[in-house]
VMD Tcl script that draws the C-alpha trace (Angstrom):
set ca {
  {29.33 22.61 -6.18}
  {32.17 20.62 -6.03}
  {33.95 23.75 -4.36}
  {31.53 24.05 -1.74}
  {32.23 20.56 -0.83}
  {35.76 21.49 -0.69}
  {35.27 24.75 1.92}
  {32.92 22.72 4.35}
  {35.36 19.93 4.41}
  {37.88 22.51 5.16}
  {36.01 23.63 7.91}
  {34.54 20.69 9.77}
  {38.41 19.72 9.86}
  {39.36 22.47 11.41}
  {36.93 22.06 13.88}
  {38.03 18.93 14.78}
  {41.22 20.48 15.57}
  {39.97 22.99 17.65}
  {37.75 20.44 19.72}
  {40.95 18.25 20.10}
  {43.25 21.05 21.56}
  {39.77 21.47 24.20}
  {41.47 20.53 27.03}
  {40.23 21.77 30.25}
  {36.64 22.60 29.29}
  {34.32 19.99 28.94}
  {30.96 21.66 28.77}
  {32.80 23.50 25.45}
  {33.83 20.57 24.27}
  {30.53 18.50 24.23}
  {29.38 21.94 22.89}
  {31.88 22.04 19.91}
  {31.55 17.81 19.17}
  {27.75 18.24 19.10}
  {27.94 21.23 16.46}
  {30.51 19.28 14.52}
  {28.56 16.46 14.13}
  {25.59 18.47 13.21}
  {27.73 19.97 10.13}
  {28.52 16.54 8.91}
  {25.30 15.76 8.58}
  {24.47 18.73 7.17}
  {27.26 18.13 4.83}
  {26.01 14.61 3.88}
  {22.37 15.95 3.19}
  {23.72 18.44 0.57}
  {26.26 15.89 -1.07}
  {23.08 13.88 -1.26}
  {20.79 16.96 -2.87}
  {23.52 17.57 -4.89}
  {24.00 14.31 -6.49}
  {20.25 13.73 -6.81}
  {19.99 17.01 -8.69}
  {22.94 15.90 -11.41}
  {20.60 12.78 -11.62}
  {17.28 14.11 -12.28}
  {18.11 17.75 -13.33}
  {17.81 21.23 -11.36}
  {14.37 21.82 -12.65}
  {12.88 18.55 -11.61}
  {14.27 18.31 -8.42}
  {12.63 22.04 -7.96}
  {9.39 20.48 -8.57}
  {10.07 17.54 -6.40}
  {10.29 20.62 -3.70}
  {7.31 21.52 -3.87}
}
mol new
graphics top color blue
foreach p $ca { graphics top sphere $p radius 0.5 }
foreach p [lrange $ca 0 end-1] q [lrange $ca 1 end] { graphics top cylinder $p $q radius 0.2 }
display resetview
Protein backbone atom coordinates (compact mmCIF):
# COMPACT_ATOMS: atom_id res chain seq x y z
CA UNK A 1 0.00 0.00 0.00
CA UNK A 2 2.89 2.37 0.63
CA UNK A 3 3.92 1.97 -3.00
CA UNK A 4 0.41 2.95 -4.12
CA UNK A 5 0.56 6.03 -1.90
CA UNK A 6 3.86 6.99 -3.52
CA UNK A 7 2.33 6.87 -6.99
CA UNK A 8 -0.77 8.78 -5.89
CA UNK A 9 1.35 11.55 -4.37
CA UNK A 10 3.53 11.65 -7.48
CA UNK A 11 0.51 11.84 -9.76
CA UNK A 12 -1.09 14.63 -7.74
CA UNK A 13 2.19 16.58 -7.78
CA UNK A 14 2.38 16.20 -11.57
CA UNK A 15 -1.18 17.47 -11.95
CA UNK A 16 -0.35 20.46 -9.73
CA UNK A 17 2.58 21.26 -12.03
CA UNK A 18 0.37 21.06 -15.12
CA UNK A 19 -2.23 23.36 -13.58
CA UNK A 20 0.48 25.89 -12.66
CA UNK A 21 1.66 26.01 -16.29
CA UNK A 22 -1.74 26.84 -17.75
CA UNK A 23 -1.87 30.60 -18.26
CA UNK A 24 -4.38 31.18 -21.02
CA UNK A 25 -7.20 28.80 -20.28
CA UNK A 26 -9.22 29.70 -17.19
CA UNK A 27 -11.84 27.03 -17.85
CA UNK A 28 -9.23 24.34 -18.46
CA UNK A 29 -7.19 25.37 -15.44
CA UNK A 30 -10.31 25.40 -13.27
CA UNK A 31 -11.30 21.92 -14.48
CA UNK A 32 -7.83 20.57 -13.72
CA UNK A 33 -7.82 22.18 -10.27
CA UNK A 34 -11.22 20.64 -9.48
CA UNK A 35 -9.95 17.26 -10.68
CA UNK A 36 -6.85 17.60 -8.48
CA UNK A 37 -9.02 18.43 -5.47
CA UNK A 38 -11.08 15.29 -6.11
CA UNK A 39 -7.92 13.20 -6.39
CA UNK A 40 -6.57 14.61 -3.12
CA UNK A 41 -9.86 13.79 -1.38
CA UNK A 42 -9.79 10.28 -2.82
CA UNK A 43 -6.17 9.84 -1.72
CA UNK A 44 -7.10 10.89 1.84
CA UNK A 45 -10.02 8.44 1.84
CA UNK A 46 -7.81 5.56 0.67
CA UNK A 47 -5.14 6.43 3.23
CA UNK A 48 -7.75 6.38 6.02
CA UNK A 49 -9.09 3.02 4.87
CA UNK A 50 -5.57 1.56 4.74
CA UNK A 51 -4.98 2.73 8.32
CA UNK A 52 -8.28 1.13 9.36
CA UNK A 53 -7.36 -2.15 7.64
CA UNK A 54 -4.04 -2.18 9.49
CA UNK A 55 -5.85 -1.48 12.76
CA UNK A 56 -8.70 -4.01 12.57
CA UNK A 57 -7.39 -6.46 9.97
CA UNK A 58 -8.60 -7.07 6.45
CA UNK A 59 -11.18 -9.69 7.40
CA UNK A 60 -12.90 -7.41 9.96
CA UNK A 61 -12.69 -4.48 7.55
CA UNK A 62 -14.39 -6.49 4.83
CA UNK A 63 -17.12 -7.62 7.23
CA UNK A 64 -17.80 -3.99 8.09
CA UNK A 65 -18.19 -3.14 4.37
CA UNK A 66 -21.08 -5.59 4.00
